[in-house]
DRENZA-789462 format. One record per residue: x, y, z of N, C-alpha, C in turn. Coordinates in Angstrom, 2 decimals. Each point is the difference from the previous one (the first is absolute). Layout:
# residues N
{r {X; Y; Z}; {X; Y; Z}; {X; Y; Z}}
...
***
This chain:
# residues 71
{r {130.40; 125.34; 133.72}; {-0.05; 1.36; 1.02}; {1.28; -0.07; -0.74}}
{r {-0.39; 1.48; 0.26}; {1.06; 0.94; -0.05}; {1.05; 0.16; 1.32}}
{r {1.10; 0.57; 0.16}; {0.44; 0.01; 1.41}; {-0.22; 2.28; 0.29}}
{r {0.50; 0.19; 1.15}; {-0.04; 0.58; 0.92}; {0.80; 1.65; -1.13}}
{r {1.16; -0.38; -0.30}; {0.46; 1.11; -0.98}; {-0.08; -0.16; -1.41}}
{r {-0.46; -0.86; -0.36}; {-0.38; 0.29; -1.32}; {-1.34; 0.74; -0.26}}
{r {-1.21; -0.06; 1.31}; {-1.13; 0.50; -0.02}; {0.41; 1.24; -0.05}}
{r {1.25; 0.72; 1.44}; {0.23; 0.89; 0.00}; {0.04; 0.97; -1.29}}
{r {1.56; -0.73; -0.52}; {0.26; 0.63; -1.81}; {-1.24; 0.27; -1.08}}
{r {-1.11; -1.01; 0.02}; {-0.81; 0.55; -0.95}; {-0.92; 0.76; 0.78}}
{r {-0.12; 0.31; 1.41}; {-0.57; 0.80; 0.19}; {0.33; 1.55; -0.35}}
{r {1.08; -0.17; 0.36}; {0.99; 1.48; -0.32}; {0.02; 0.09; -1.55}}
{r {0.05; -0.86; -0.90}; {-0.27; 0.73; -1.36}; {-1.14; 0.58; -0.12}}
{r {-0.90; -0.83; 0.30}; {-1.36; 0.21; -0.08}; {-0.81; 1.42; 0.48}}
{r {0.79; 0.33; 1.04}; {-0.74; 1.19; 1.31}; {1.10; 1.35; -0.60}}
{r {1.17; 0.03; -0.05}; {0.77; 0.72; -0.41}; {0.52; 0.51; -1.14}}
{r {0.45; -1.53; -0.91}; {1.30; 0.25; -1.24}; {-0.67; -0.02; -0.47}}
{r {-1.21; -0.47; -0.35}; {-0.69; -0.34; -1.43}; {-0.86; 1.25; 0.22}}
{r {-0.31; 0.80; 0.60}; {-1.08; 1.40; -0.15}; {0.90; 0.99; -0.36}}
{r {1.56; -0.23; 0.93}; {0.72; 1.06; -0.22}; {0.64; -0.30; -1.71}}
{r {0.68; -0.87; -0.45}; {-0.11; -0.13; -1.44}; {-0.88; 0.40; -0.84}}
{r {-1.17; 0.01; 0.28}; {-1.14; 0.48; -0.85}; {0.60; 0.97; -0.07}}
{r {-0.73; 0.99; 0.71}; {0.49; 1.75; 0.33}; {1.02; 0.48; -0.48}}
{r {1.40; -0.86; -0.06}; {0.77; 0.31; -0.50}; {0.38; -0.01; -1.39}}
{r {-0.86; -1.31; -0.35}; {-0.21; 0.02; -1.69}; {-0.64; 0.95; -0.67}}
{r {-1.13; 0.42; 1.02}; {-0.89; 1.16; -0.88}; {0.71; 1.27; -0.31}}
{r {0.69; 0.33; 1.42}; {0.22; 1.28; -0.31}; {1.32; 0.15; -0.89}}
{r {1.01; -1.13; -0.16}; {0.78; 0.03; -0.55}; {-0.19; 0.12; -1.68}}
{r {-1.03; -0.94; 0.04}; {-0.28; -0.18; -1.76}; {-0.22; 1.64; -0.30}}
{r {-0.60; 0.34; 0.76}; {-1.39; 1.19; 0.19}; {1.38; 0.97; -0.14}}
{r {0.76; -0.06; 0.92}; {0.82; 1.45; -0.83}; {1.08; 0.05; -1.32}}
{r {0.22; -1.61; -0.17}; {0.77; -0.21; -1.37}; {-0.35; -0.49; -1.15}}
{r {-1.74; 0.36; -0.23}; {-1.18; -0.07; -0.91}; {0.73; -1.62; -0.05}}
{r {0.22; -0.89; -0.16}; {-0.20; -1.46; -0.24}; {-1.19; -1.12; 0.54}}
{r {-0.58; -0.32; -0.86}; {-1.42; -0.40; -0.39}; {-0.33; -0.97; 1.16}}
{r {-1.29; -0.53; -0.07}; {-0.32; -0.74; 0.86}; {0.20; 0.52; 1.67}}
{r {0.76; 0.42; 0.43}; {-0.63; 0.70; 1.61}; {-0.70; -0.42; 0.67}}
{r {-0.89; 0.48; -0.26}; {-1.23; -0.48; 1.18}; {-0.61; -1.23; -0.17}}
{r {-0.26; 0.10; -1.33}; {-0.24; -2.25; 0.23}; {1.08; -0.80; 0.44}}
{r {1.12; 0.40; 0.04}; {1.00; -0.84; 0.39}; {-0.32; 0.26; 1.85}}
{r {-0.24; 1.21; 0.41}; {0.07; 0.07; 1.40}; {-1.51; -0.76; 0.37}}
{r {-1.06; 0.49; -1.12}; {-0.75; -0.50; 0.69}; {-0.39; -1.75; 0.10}}
{r {1.08; -1.12; -0.85}; {0.12; -1.23; 0.25}; {0.85; -0.24; 0.95}}
{r {0.73; 0.72; 0.65}; {0.46; 0.10; 1.12}; {-0.79; 0.49; 1.04}}
{r {-0.97; 0.51; 0.06}; {-0.29; -0.07; 1.37}; {-0.96; -1.38; 0.18}}
{r {-0.73; -0.32; -1.45}; {-0.90; -0.98; -0.36}; {0.68; -1.60; 0.50}}
{r {1.08; 0.04; 0.20}; {1.16; -1.12; 0.29}; {-0.34; 0.26; 1.27}}
{r {0.38; 1.51; 0.70}; {0.23; -0.17; 1.48}; {-1.31; -0.43; 0.66}}
{r {-0.68; 0.37; -0.62}; {-1.46; -0.26; 0.92}; {-0.03; -1.49; 0.18}}
{r {0.19; -0.15; -1.03}; {-0.44; -2.04; -0.26}; {0.89; -0.28; 0.88}}
{r {1.21; 0.19; 0.17}; {1.35; -0.11; 0.44}; {-0.86; -0.15; 1.95}}
{r {-0.37; 1.30; -0.22}; {-0.74; 0.16; 1.60}; {-0.70; -0.74; 0.60}}
{r {-1.35; -0.44; -1.18}; {-0.89; -0.85; 0.52}; {0.05; -1.24; 0.52}}
{r {0.99; -0.72; -1.11}; {0.14; -1.48; 0.25}; {0.98; 0.38; 1.10}}
{r {1.02; 0.86; 0.37}; {0.67; -0.84; 1.06}; {-1.02; 1.02; 1.82}}
{r {-1.22; 0.46; -0.49}; {-0.74; 0.44; 1.20}; {-0.71; -1.44; 0.08}}
{r {-0.61; -0.94; -1.23}; {-0.71; -1.00; 0.37}; {1.47; -0.99; 0.39}}
{r {0.94; -0.49; -0.36}; {0.84; -0.51; 1.00}; {0.29; 0.02; 1.45}}
{r {-0.14; 1.63; 0.39}; {0.34; 0.05; 1.56}; {-1.35; -0.32; 0.41}}
{r {-1.19; 0.27; -0.59}; {-1.14; -0.40; 0.58}; {-0.43; -1.29; 0.53}}
{r {0.83; -0.99; -1.43}; {-0.26; -1.28; 0.75}; {1.27; -0.49; 1.29}}
{r {1.03; 0.46; -0.36}; {0.88; -0.35; 0.80}; {-0.70; 0.30; 1.30}}
{r {-0.39; 0.67; 0.52}; {-0.43; 0.67; 0.92}; {-0.95; -0.76; 0.11}}
{r {-1.31; -0.55; -0.47}; {-0.81; -0.81; 0.30}; {0.24; -1.72; 0.54}}
{r {1.21; -0.63; -1.06}; {0.50; -1.15; 0.35}; {1.17; 0.33; 1.51}}
{r {0.45; 1.12; 0.18}; {1.02; 0.13; 1.08}; {-1.36; -0.27; 1.41}}
{r {-1.24; 0.45; -0.29}; {-1.32; -0.13; 1.18}; {-0.05; -0.52; 0.43}}
{r {-0.35; -1.05; -1.45}; {-0.41; -1.41; 0.09}; {0.88; -0.62; 0.58}}
{r {1.22; -0.25; 0.12}; {1.47; -1.01; 0.25}; {0.02; 0.29; 1.58}}
{r {-0.54; 1.52; 0.73}; {0.24; 0.09; 0.75}; {-1.05; -0.16; 1.27}}
{r {-1.47; -0.75; -0.52}; {-0.91; -0.86; 0.68}; {-0.04; -1.62; 0.33}}
***
């Protein structure tokens, strides 16, 4: 089980950092003519969605476990 600090950092990475990095890569690579910018941006987006899904499932399990332990 992960602690709250780890969860918060991973959530920040999934929700804010990776999508922002994806757009930055796509834009900068396009301006400079560096190849594979869209592919790298898409990959970062997919990783962000995957991480968000895993963290969402973890949050649901955490809340369900807490609800059971309070009874």
